[in-house]
LUMVO-472185 format. One record per residue: x, y, z of N, C-alpha, C in turn. Coordinates in steps of 0.001 Angstrom, whole numbers, m for minus. Layout:
BEGIN
n.c1:n.c2:n.c3:ca.c1:ca.c2:ca.c3:c.c1:c.c2:c.c3
X:Y:Z:X:Y:Z:X:Y:Z
...
***
This chain:
BEGIN
n.c1:n.c2:n.c3:ca.c1:ca.c2:ca.c3:c.c1:c.c2:c.c3
22777:m23572:m48718:21477:m23368:m49368:20493:m22782:m48362
19791:m21691:m48750:18847:m21050:m47845:17521:m21793:m47820
16936:m21899:m46652:15618:m22523:m46535:14554:m21536:m46987
13651:m21906:m47872:12594:m21006:m48340:11732:m20525:m47186
11243:m19266:m47300:10426:m18653:m46249:9179:m19485:m45966
8559:m19996:m47001:7336:m20799:m46822:7605:m22045:m45993
8817:m22643:m46164:9152:m23840:m45412:9329:m23513:m43936
9911:m22331:m43633:10051:m21920:m42227:8681:m21800:m41559
7690:m21292:m42289:6344:m21172:m41727:5785:m22539:m41373
5995:m23513:m42259:5519:m24879:m41994:6208:m25464:m40781
7533:m25251:m40699:8291:m25799:m39570:7799:m25213:m38255
7599:m23901:m38200:7125:m23252:m36974:5733:m23736:m36614
4873:m23881:m37592:3508:m24357:m37332:3523:m25761:m36749
4434:m26612:m37252:4505:m27987:m36751:5005:m28021:m35316
5881:m27115:m34959:6390:m27076:m33590:5270:m26789:m32606
4332:m25923:m33017:3215:m25590:m32135:2350:m26813:m31874
2218:m27705:m32885:1299:m28832:m32749:1966:m30110:m32279
3324:m30145:m32237:3986:m31363:m31784:3689:m31624:m30318
3348:m32881:m29942:3078:m33217:m28540:4294:m32910:m27669
3999:m32280:m26477:5064:m32036:m25498:5849:m30777:m25757
5588:m30095:m26901:6308:m28860:m27199:5346:m27680:m27168
5822:m26532:m26673:4997:m25320:m26653:5904:m24110:m26755
5413:m23091:m27451:6169:m21856:m27535:6057:m21096:m26222
7080:m20303:m25901:7100:m19542:m24638:5909:m18594:m24564
5293:m18508:m23389:4158:m17626:m23170:4644:m16303:m22584
4066:m15204:m23064:4454:m13879:m22566:3545:m13465:m21413
4125:m12812:m20405:3367:m12269:m19278:3809:m10829:m19095
2846:m9923:m19007:3155:m8495:m18903:2502:m7922:m17657
3285:m7172:m16868:2762:m6503:m15680:2553:m5026:m15964
1345:m4539:m15686:1058:m3108:m15764:1291:m2434:m14410
992:m3156:m13354:1187:m2688:m11981:1741:m3821:m11147
2592:m3507:m10187:3117:m2185:m9857:4165:m1728:m10859
4393:m402:m10885:5467:154:m11678:6783:29:m10921
7878:93:m11642:9181:44:m10987:9360:1276:m10101
9796:1076:m8877:9994:2098:m7840:8684:2701:m7344
7569:2061:m7625:6300:2590:m7120:6232:2482:m5609
5733:3542:m4976:5578:3581:m3520:4090:3547:m3197
3694:2629:m2346:2321:2530:m1865:2257:3092:m452
1250:3935:m199:1121:4564:1108:813:3530:2189
1614:3520:3218:1399:2582:4325:234:3047:5194
m438:2098:5807:m1528:2393:6734:m961:2586:8137
m1855:2942:9064:m1446:3056:10467:m977:1716:11010
m1421:618:10385:m1001:m714:10781:306:m1160:10154
964:m249:9421:2275:m492:8800:2235:m1569:7715
1292:m1417:6786:1218:m2312:5639:463:m1601:4519
457:m2187:3342:m314:m1667:2213:m741:m2815:1320
m1863:m2629:637:m2293:m3553:m406:m1620:m3115:m1703
m654:m3871:m2149:82:m3549:m3365:m700:m4079:m4565
m1100:m3178:m5450:m1876:m3578:m6623:m997:m4339:m7604
m1529:m5448:m8095:m834:m6269:m9079:m1803:m6508:m10235
m1411:m6098:m11446:m2316:m6231:m12589:m1510:m6365:m13872
m2134:m6976:m14878:m1446:m7119:m16155:m2124:m8118:m17062
m1337:m8692:m17967:m1811:m9643:m18967:m1387:m11055:m18594
m2296:m12018:m18749:m1984:m13406:m18417:m1687:m14195:m19679
m833:m15217:m19594:m622:m16123:m20729:m1906:m16910:m21022
m2028:m17387:m22223:m3196:m18174:m22610:m3346:m19401:m21715
m4544:m19597:m21187:m4821:m20768:m20363:m4635:m20551:m18876
m4077:m19427:m18472:m3842:m19181:m17042:m5138:m18806:m16339
m5361:m19432:m15181:m6541:m19106:m14366:m6154:m18699:m12949
m4885:m18897:m12608:m4399:m18553:m11263:m3136:m17698:m11398
m3097:m16593:m10640:m1929:m15715:m10620:m1399:m15668:m9190
m108:m15929:m9051:535:m15913:m7733:1657:m14876:m7735
1964:m14355:m6556:3059:m13392:m6432:3840:m13665:m5161
5116:m13309:m5190:5934:m13351:m3991:6771:m12082:m3940
7193:m11701:m2721:8005:m10502:m2528:9249:m10863:m1743
10398:m10517:m2272:11662:m10787:m1597:12359:m9468:m1262
13270:m9535:m293:13979:m8355:195:15471:m8614:245
16243:m7563:m11:17676:m7657:198:18014:m7598:1677
19244:m7903:2010:19671:m7894:3407:19596:m6488:3993
19213:m6410:5264:19193:m5170:6058:18106:m4190:5634
17204:m4605:4747:16107:m3737:4352:14902:m3972:5245
14170:m2900:5534:12962:m3034:6335:11877:m3731:5520
11080:m4559:6203:9985:m5249:5546:9965:m6714:5900
9035:m7442:5296:8887:m8868:5541:8621:m9579:4223
9497:m10513:3828:9269:m11241:2573:7955:m12016:2612
7363:m12226:1466:6124:m12991:1338:6346:m14070:287
6039:m15312:665:6195:m16430:m277:5018:m16437:m1250
5051:m17365:m2189:4030:m17417:m3224:2627:m17375:m2629
1859:m16413:m3082:504:m16185:m2591:m407:m15917:m3776
m1584:m16506:m3776:m2544:m16255:m4854:m3033:m14813:m4764
m2892:m14069:m5865:m3348:m12679:m5895:m4533:m12479:m6840
m4782:m13448:m7717:m5931:m13341:m8623:m6336:m14716:m9119
m7649:m14946:m9135:m8204:m16183:m9676:m9695:m15963:m9909
m10332:m16903:m10570:m11771:m16766:m10824:m12078:m15520:m11632
m13005:m14701:m11124:m13437:m13497:m11837:m12352:m12432:m11913
m11285:m12592:m11130:m10185:m11628:m11190:m9301:m11845:m12422
m9518:m12966:m13106:m8804:m13264:m14354:m9845:m13353:m15462
m9800:m12415:m16393:m10848:m12347:m17403:m10320:m11681:m18671
m10683:m12237:m19820:m10323:m11672:m21120:m8823:m11432:m21263
m8058:m12372:m20746:m6619:m12287:m20886:m5931:m11322:m19951
m6666:m10803:m18978:m6079:m9851:m18038:m6408:m10266:m16604
m5668:m9703:m15661:m5932:m10000:m14254:m5713:m8748:m13422
m6317:m8724:m12228:m6124:m7630:m11271:m6294:m8187:m9875
m5326:m7915:m9015:m5387:m8385:m7637:m4497:m7533:m6763
m4142:m8048:m5589:m3308:m7283:m4658:m2553:m8233:m3744
m1411:m7765:m3265:m586:m8513:m2316:m310:m7618:m1120
m607:m8097:65:m388:m7315:1287:1081:m7380:1682
1711:m6183:1784:3115:m6112:2172:3299:m5170:3351
4236:m5517:4216:4555:m4652:5347:5398:m3466:4891
5399:m2408:5705:6202:m1225:5410:7648:m1612:5148
8200:m1064:4061:9598:m1341:3762:9871:m1378:2279
11034:m1896:1941:11459:m1992:555:12912:m1551:424
13433:m1643:m790:12672:m2065:m1943:12468:m3586:m1965
11212:m3977:m2249:10880:m5371:m2495:11103:m5690:m3970
11495:m6938:m4262:11416:m7468:m5621:10156:m8305:m5697
9239:m7928:m6579:7951:m8605:m6702:7962:m9480:m7955
7739:m10777:m7753:7707:m11724:m8870:6306:m12322:m8973
5807:m12403:m10196:4466:m12934:m10452:4577:m14130:m11385
3814:m15203:m11091:3786:m16362:m11976:2347:m16769:m12250
2167:m17547:m13312:842:m17885:m13807:718:m19401:m13958
m449:m19955:m13509:m679:m21403:m13604:m2058:m21681:m14199
m2184:m22887:m14788:m3457:m23274:m15389:m4526:m23547:m14349
m4128:m24216:m13258:m5113:m24602:m12249:m4409:m24872:m10933
m5216:m25068:m9889:m4656:m25355:m8573:m3946:m26700:m8559
m4336:m27608:m9435:m3736:m28939:m9470:m2486:m29013:m10348
m2281:m28005:m11157:m1145:m28002:m12072:m105:m27007:m11572
1019:m27524:m11099:2056:m26677:m10520:2972:m26045:m11562
2836:m26430:m12823:3703:m25884:m13864:3414:m24401:m14084
4459:m23631:m14265:4325:m22201:m14512:4213:m21937:m16003
3219:m21135:m16382:3051:m20746:m17772:3892:m19524:m18133
4472:m18909:m17133:5289:m17721:m17367:5467:m16931:m16091
6448:m16058:m16065:6722:m15213:m14909:7051:m13802:m15372
6846:m12838:m14472:7240:m11448:m14693:7638:m10872:m13342
8481:m9851:m13358:8986:m9309:m12088:9168:m7801:m12170
9049:m7159:m11014:9371:m5741:m10838:10458:m5673:m9775
11564:m5026:m10101:12741:m5063:m9230:12583:m4254:m7951
11851:m3128:m8011:11754:m2244:m6844:10308:m1831:m6618
9756:m2274:m5480:8411:m1897:m5055:8494:m1515:m3587
7867:m395:m3201:7987:70:m1829:6667:313:m1140
6676:185:185:5553:564:1037:6087:1620:2001
5623:2835:1854:6169:3933:2656:5224:5110:2676
5716:6290:2268:4923:7512:2364:4943:8285:1054
3762:8805:687:3589:9565:m548:3091:10961:m189
3709:11976:m775:3321:13360:m529:3031:14061:m1851
1959:14858:m1869:1681:15751:m2992:2097:17149:m2575
2980:17772:m3337:3457:19111:m3027:2708:20111:m3898
2343:21263:m3315:1524:22229:m4045:1779:23634:m3535
1303:24612:m4319:1468:26003:m3940:2069:26791:m5076
3187:27500:m4780:3843:28269:m5829:5341:28067:m5780
6134:29026:m6245:7517:28779:m6670:8422:28148:m5621
8262:28491:m4333:9153:27903:m3333:8770:26479:m2955
7739:25941:m3621:7440:24515:m3452:7845:23724:m4683
8470:24418:m5641:8797:23744:m6897:10161:24213:m7381
10409:24131:m8686:11767:24220:m9225:12302:25629:m9453
12316:26437:m8393:12872:27788:m8514:14007:28037:m7527
14385:27015:m6774:15534:27145:m5884:16836:26958:m6654
17935:27221:m5974:19257:27052:m6586:20258:26658:m5494
20970:25517:m5675:21029:24686:m6877:19981:23569:m6855
19949:22823:m7969:19120:21621:m7976:19593:20660:m6909
18643:19912:m6346:18960:18929:m5320:18786:17511:m5867
19500:16581:m5251:19439:15180:m5658:19522:14311:m4413
18679:13299:m4363:18681:12395:m3221:20021:11677:m3106
20544:11613:m1878:21774:10868:m1616:21487:9450:m1142
20209:9171:m901:19798:7846:m450:19251:7074:m1659
18693:5911:m1422:18163:5093:m2520:16649:4912:m2443
16001:5545:m1453:14591:5283:m1208:13681:6462:m1528
14203:7567:m2052:13398:8745:m2365:13150:8813:m3869
11876:9010:m4252:11533:9027:m5675:10583:10172:m5998
10558:10524:m7285:9574:11438:m7855:8635:10623:m8747
7407:11151:m8941:6461:10532:m9864:5952:11592:m10817
5950:11306:m12115:5529:12290:m13117:4186:11955:m13754
3481:10997:m13192:2200:10580:m13753:2290:9322:m14577
3525:8943:m14968:3727:7738:m15769:4796:6829:m15181
5820:7411:m14608:6909:6581:m14073:7476:7202:m12807
8085:6325:m11999:8767:6727:m10778:10269:6741:m11054
10927:7804:m10610:12366:7938:m10838:13041:8397:m9554
14347:8130:m9391:15057:8637:m8217:14862:10146:m8078
14702:10621:m6848:14412:12036:m6611:15606:12908:m6972
15515:13574:m8105:16544:14498:m8569:15841:15646:m9277
16159:16868:m8876:15525:18035:m9469:15962:18232:m10924
15124:18884:m11713:13836:19473:m11344:12759:18399:m11173
11887:18620:m10203:10788:17679:m10004:9940:17682:m11272
9572:16520:m11801:8923:16458:m13119:7465:16871:m13114
6972:17159:m14334:5570:17509:m14563:5183:18725:m13730
6076:19722:m13712:5871:20922:m12911:6574:22086:m13593
6422:23280:m13046:7042:24464:m13635:8426:24699:m13027
9222:25520:m13721:10568:25834:m13256:11579:24791:m13660
12855:25124:m13478:13920:24226:m13916:15056:24144:m12893
14787:24594:m11653:15845:24617:m10650:15660:23581:m9557
15916:24016:m8312:15947:23087:m7192:14757:23192:m6263
14556:22147:m5473:13481:22071:m4484:14044:21514:m3169
13263:21578:m2091:13706:20954:m841:13373:19473:m754
12646:18941:m1737:12048:17610:m1570:13046:16452:m1557
14125:16440:m2362:15096:15338:m2215:15762:15328:m838
16002:16508:m280:16604:16581:1063:15628:16025:2090
14371:16457:2003:13349:15952:2925:13173:14450:2770
13150:13974:1535:12990:12541:1310:14082:11734:1973
15321:12202:1885:16430:11497:2531:16268:11480:4047
15864:12614:4620:15671:12687:6074:14596:11706:6528
13493:11678:5797:12396:10782:6168:12778:9319:5994
13402:8976:4878:13730:7573:4637:14788:7069:5610
15696:7946:6041:16676:7514:7038:16014:7227:8378
14934:7962:8665:14209:7762:9915:13295:6550:9865
12495:6459:8803:11473:5412:8730:11981:4123:8093
13130:4209:7402:13672:3075:6650:12642:2556:5648
11908:3497:5069:10879:3162:4088:10952:4147:2923
10518:3733:1740:10548:4630:582:9644:5845:754
9998:6932:60:9255:8188:90:9068:8667:m1344
7849:9108:m1664:7543:9587:m3011:6957:10995:m2953
7340:11838:m3926:6771:13178:m4061:6141:13327:m5443
4927:13900:m5464:4213:14212:m6703:3850:15688:m6676
4278:16444:m7672:4043:17884:m7686:2696:18236:m8305
2033:19243:m7705:817:19825:m8287:907:21350:m8231
2115:21886:m8277:2361:23307:m8076:2161:24119:m9355
1663:25341:m9181:1559:26330:m10257:2153:27631:m9737
3031:28258:m10487:3752:29422:m9989:2941:30719:m10069
3148:31558:m9043:2666:32938:m8973:1176:33083:m9279
346:32343:m8573:m1099:32537:m8608:m1599:32661:m7176
m2671:33401:m7012:m3250:33607:m5687:m4010:32362:m5232
m4321:32352:m3965:m5080:31222:m3442:m6461:31154:m4086
m7020:32297:m4485:m8339:32269:m5130:m8299:31538:m6468
m7107:31455:m7070:m6971:30698:m8317:m6982:29198:m8077
m7045:28793:m6812:m7159:27382:m6445:m8580:27020:m6022
m9501:27960:m6149:m10886:27662:m5815:m11476:26677:m6824
m12405:25827:m6401:m13073:24929:m7348:m13727:25731:m8468
m13494:25296:m9709:m14085:25975:m10845:m13294:27159:m11366
m12171:27499:m10731:m11346:28606:m11211:m10781:28280:m12589
m10402:29316:m13309:m10017:29184:m14718:m8914:28168:m14954
m7918:28126:m14085:m6765:27247:m14299:m6995:25814:m13816
m8087:25571:m13090:m8443:24229:m12594:m7315:23627:m11745
m6711:24452:m10907:m5576:23996:m10102:m5966:22930:m9089
m7049:23170:m8346:m7411:22206:m7305:m7941:20920:m7935
m8608:21044:m9083:m9082:19841:m9765:m7902:18981:m10228
m6834:19636:m10679:m5643:18888:m11096:m4986:18206:m9902
m4920:18899:m8781:m4355:18280:m7570:m5169:17052:m7169
m6491:17164:m7220:m7349:16022:m6870:m7097:14857:m7817
m7000:15160:m9104:m6767:14105:m10090:m5440:13398:m9830
m4396:14166:m9539:m3085:13566:m9302:m3062:12766:m8003
m3839:13193:m7037:m3924:12449:m5780:m4720:11160:m5957
m5782:11216:m6747:m6622:10037:m6970:m5840:8895:m7596
m4807:9222:m8373:m4033:8168:m9032:m3524:7147:m8023
m3226:7598:m6813:m2644:6716:m5800:m3702:5885:m5069
m4973:6122:m5347:m6028:5321:m4756:m6546:5900:m3451
m7604:5310:m2887:m8173:5788:m1625:m7126:5801:m505
m7064:6918:215:m6075:7091:1283:m4668:6774:786
m4402:7144:m462:m3154:6745:m1107:m1980:7664:m905
m2162:8779:m165:m1030:9646:141:m1019:9959:1630
156:10364:2116:278:10765:3517:m316:12154:3738
m9:13118:2833:m478:14485:3037:m188:15335:1805
m872:16484:1751:m543:17557:816:333:18555:1563
1456:18947:959:2377:19925:1548:2227:21227:774
1649:22255:1402:1266:23511:746:2244:24621:1103
2889:25202:82:3825:26317:261:3373:27421:m683
2630:28397:m165:2054:29439:m1013:1706:30646:m149
1717:31814:m752:1337:33028:m34:1950:34284:m620
3085:34132:m1287:3780:35295:m1827:2933:36036:m2860
2211:35297:m3696:1398:35931:m4738:229:36694:m4140
m197:36350:m2939:m1274:37072:m2263:m739:38236:m1441
490:38102:m940:1069:39150:m85:1799:40216:m888
2434:39845:m1981:3348:40729:m2686:2717:41577:m3757
1576:42181:m3481:879:43034:m4439:314:44255:m3711
94:45332:m4473:m579:46494:m3878:m1969:46105:m3395
m2661:45283:m4175:m3980:44787:m3757:m3821:43413:m3117
m3054:43357:m2039:m2815:42085:m1350:m4140:41496:m867
m4142:40188:m645:m5354:39484:m249:m5642:39684:1230
m6818:40195:1606:m7173:40321:3017:m7178:38963:3711
m6865:38960:4982:m6754:37708:5736:m8024:36875:5657
m9183:37519:5803:m10441:36762:5806:m10704:36133:4439
m10268:36792:3357:m10453:36226:2016:m9533:35023:1804
m8274:35162:2226:m7334:34049:2080:m7824:32834:2867
m8232:33054:4093:m8715:31946:4923:m9930:31276:4293
m10881:32080:3822:m12100:31530:3204:m11777:30700:1965
m10918:31241:1099:m10607:30545:m147:m9784:29279:96
m8833:29354:1023:m8033:28166:1333:m8905:27072:1946
m9826:27471:2805:m10737:26497:3412:m11581:25821:2333
m12092:26596:1378:m12912:26025:306:m12097:25056:m543
m10851:25412:m816:m9959:24551:m1595:m9720:23227:m888
m9417:23296:385:m9114:22092:1160:m10347:21207:1297
m11476:21809:1610:m12707:21031:1789:m13141:20379:478
m12958:21088:m632:m13287:20504:m1937:m12435:19267:m2203
m11142:19351:m1914:m10264:18200:m2169:m10696:16997:m1345
m11058:17215:m110:m11467:16106:755:m12777:15488:298
m13703:16323:m145:m14987:15812:m622:m14795:14998:m1894
m13985:15499:m2814:m13766:14803:m4079:m12999:13498:m3889
m12070:13494:m2949:m11275:12290:m2703:m12036:11260:m1875
m12967:11742:m1063:m13744:10827:m240:m13069:10426:1056
m12024:11142:1434:m11356:10884:2715:m10644:12156:3166
m10473:12341:4483:m9959:13610:5023:m8443:13739:4934
m7946:13898:3720:m6502:14010:3532:m5938:15172:4344
m4792:14944:4981:m4116:16004:5725:m3543:17043:4772
m3743:18296:5093:m3073:19410:4430:m2157:20080:5447
m881:20192:5123:49:20969:5931:260:22306:5219
m92:23404:5880:31:24736:5294:1223:25446:5927
2220:25763:5102:3402:26462:5599:3069:27924:5907
3800:28504:6846:3693:29928:7139:4564:30695:6161
4020:30961:4981:4798:31523:3871:4116:32762:3314
4771:33909:3404:4241:35127:2789:5350:36125:2447
6605:35749:2682:7721:36677:2475:7850:37060:1006
7679:38350:737:7807:38867:m628:8317:40298:m514
9626:40488:m505:10207:41817:m297:9795:42782:m1403
10133:44070:m1245:9515:45127:m2046:9617:44956:m3556
8782:44047:m4089:8647:43896:m5532:7269:44392:m5963
6417:44706:m4995:5061:45119:m5319:4604:46276:m4445
3877:45982:m3347:3296:47064:m2549:4357:47917:m1866
4015:49169:m1663:4944:50074:m993:5205:49611:431
4149:49225:1114:4306:48701:2468:4094:47191:2415
5098:46451:1907:4942:45030:1630:4757:44180:2879
5170:44691:4024:5008:43913:5253:3543:43797:5664
2704:44722:5214:1276:44641:5522:653:43431:4826
994:43232:3553:496:42067:2831:992:40766:3440
2269:40736:3831:2820:39550:4493:2043:39206:5745
1786:40210:6575:1084:39984:7847:m338:39489:7611
m974:40016:6558:m2345:39609:6266:m2416:38124:5913
m1519:37684:5040:m1531:36277:4620:m1140:35367:5778
m141:35769:6553:282:34935:7682:m831:34815:8719
m1600:35869:8917:m2741:35816:9842:m3749:34765:9385
m3992:34719:8065:m4935:33742:7527:m4404:32323:7682
m3126:32128:7421:m2542:30796:7559:m2608:30318:9008
m2348:31225:9925:m2440:30873:11346:m3880:30495:11717
m4868:31186:11147:m6265:30859:11426:m6599:29448:10942
m6045:29045:9796:m6265:27686:9293:m5726:26655:10268
m4578:26937:10874:m3996:26021:11868:m4858:25996:13127
m5163:27192:13632:m5855:27300:14924:m7259:26695:14879
m7897:26753:13728:m9258:26240:13596:m9294:24778:13158
m8126:24166:13000:m8067:22753:12654:m8422:22453:11216
m8441:23476:10359:m8730:23261:8946:m7537:22601:8265
m6335:22991:8694:m5102:22426:8152:m4108:22225:9284
m3152:21342:9042:m2059:21150:9996:m1039:22282:9823
m364:22622:10887:638:23673:10797:1866:23177:10049
2242:23908:9013:3469:23633:8298:4606:24472:8861
5781:24417:8262:6923:25162:8789:6832:26651:8480
7413:27450:9364:7575:28878:9099:8753:29065:8150
8571:29916:7146:9647:30142:6181:10046:31610:6050
9290:32517:6635:9532:33947:6419:10848:34441:7001
11408:33733:7984:12676:34177:8579:13891:33561:7886
13664:32757:6869:14794:32180:6124:15228:33228:5092
15960:34210:5576:16376:35334:4727:17849:35632:4979
18427:36429:4099:19830:36800:4248:20482:36943:2892
21705:36451:2775:22427:36567:1512:21966:35485:524
22702:35331:m575:22315:34399:m1630:22306:32945:m1170
22973:32637:m69:22908:31283:480:21486:30963:948
20757:31981:1358:19399:31782:1866:18349:32009:777
18436:33119:64:17516:33448:m1029:18390:33865:m2214
18552:32990:m3173:19550:33228:m4219:19203:34412:m5109
17914:34777:m5182:17519:35929:m5984:16675:36915:m5192
16711:36781:m3871:15922:37649:m3007:14605:37053:m2576
14079:36085:m3334:12790:35448:m3012:12916:33934:m2904
13609:33324:m3863:13675:31857:m3920:14903:31350:m3176
14767:30155:m2592:15784:29646:m1685:17083:29270:m2385
18185:29638:m1731:19510:29203:m2134:19867:27920:m1409
21138:27492:m1453:21515:26190:m890:21199:26049:599
21522:27073:1381:21223:26973:2808:19720:27107:3065
19062:27947:2290:17616:28086:2432:16874:26796:2132
17290:26091:1084:16663:24810:754:16854:23790:1871
18065:23767:2449:18341:22845:3538:17453:23133:4750
17372:24409:5127:16560:24773:6291:15087:24482:6030
14631:24799:4819:13239:24527:4451:12931:23041:4611
13805:22181:4098:13602:20732:4203:13635:20280:5665
14579:20797:6429:14681:20418:7842:13416:20774:8608
12858:21920:8299:11657:22339:9018:10440:21510:8620
10370:21137:7347:9306:20208:6965:9469:18880:7699
10707:18434:7805:10945:17175:8498:10533:17265:9963
10871:18361:10616:10512:18535:12019:8996:18514:12207
8266:19193:11317:6806:19247:11408:6186:17868:11205
6581:17194:10134:5972:15902:9793:6340:14837:10819
7617:14793:11193:8049:13746:12118:7466:13954:13512
7277:15200:13921:6661:15453:15222:5210:15007:15237
4483:15310:14153:3072:14915:14097:2922:13400:14152
3824:12682:13517:3702:11229:13454:4624:10518:14446
5241:11301:15332:6082:10769:16403:7233:9918:15866
7863:10426:14804:9067:9808:14290:10280:10512:14898
11441:9873:14859:12642:10481:15397:12920:11814:14706
13184:12838:15485:13309:14187:14952:14672:14790:15297
15521:15087:14301:16814:15676:14596:16722:17156:14895
17776:17730:15425:17844:19173:15631:17922:19856:14275
17160:20907:14071:17172:21604:12788:18039:22835:12849
18407:23315:11678:19294:24469:11571:18521:25767:11770
19113:26728:12463:18479:28014:12662:18452:28788:11342
17518:29735:11259:17365:30485:10016:18566:31314:9666
19234:31867:10639:20397:32709:10380:21569:32246:11233
***
């Protein structure tokens, strides 16, 4: 005999009111996201944001971080991350200080009061990291126009698309193109050195001049880069990695050196002002664009490279890797402009050499261009 629906409602209602019985409370975490990487400070730690929904009656939120064997980092036992005004209207927001490393497993629990040790509920994120975050920008050789697609061979390199973090595998999301990039290779090199997670966020737009990155330009390129960088919070990334120049060099009306330098400086200074901190920009020496445009295409290349060198020499930007000599057969440039398998490897190695030298990390020997 089936129990009538109305009787089930009565039974459930009575369970809620019976002494000593309570229905399970739900706890939801909005932050951190799974595989989220927080930028480490010079002191080798980060404030990991913890936020979400609390069960009814909770006034104290605690978190702990655990680590697997042989992983870099330091476990943290139960620590109060939110209480008082940090818990309001059924929600909470706080932070847990973690040392460089990961992946950490972050577990959060909720209690009624300091005197009541009973847990009202728990929630967990399996992978949370403290390491390095990079925003990549420029044009096609900084995004998905290489061949073949690359995929991280390690477990600590990730991409971010604005909503979720995923293992670094091309094509890099929320960007143009559908091919390969150097970023999974670079991520593996960095994570093997630092033993910390690495994240890449793309802000690249293909085949536009540097003037199209000026504040207020039609495509709002620099404003989008600022917005994507702000998501990570104050001082939330290690650097912007800029690979651009072909669109300025490879035209009959190539960009004069003084114009490129002026516009790039305005772009960089705008980003720093909007972010409120002096984010590092690494500008690659990139202008190689063989005869697809100007009759004397080497003149345009030289003009753009002169401007990029001026940015380095004047301290406006950090020196990025030289890429113009990465030329040859399809192994180097699969279509004459975009990097092939060997070109992608060399590009990544040179980025690694530049970044690791600046931060005094272990630096391997890199492959020659030819």
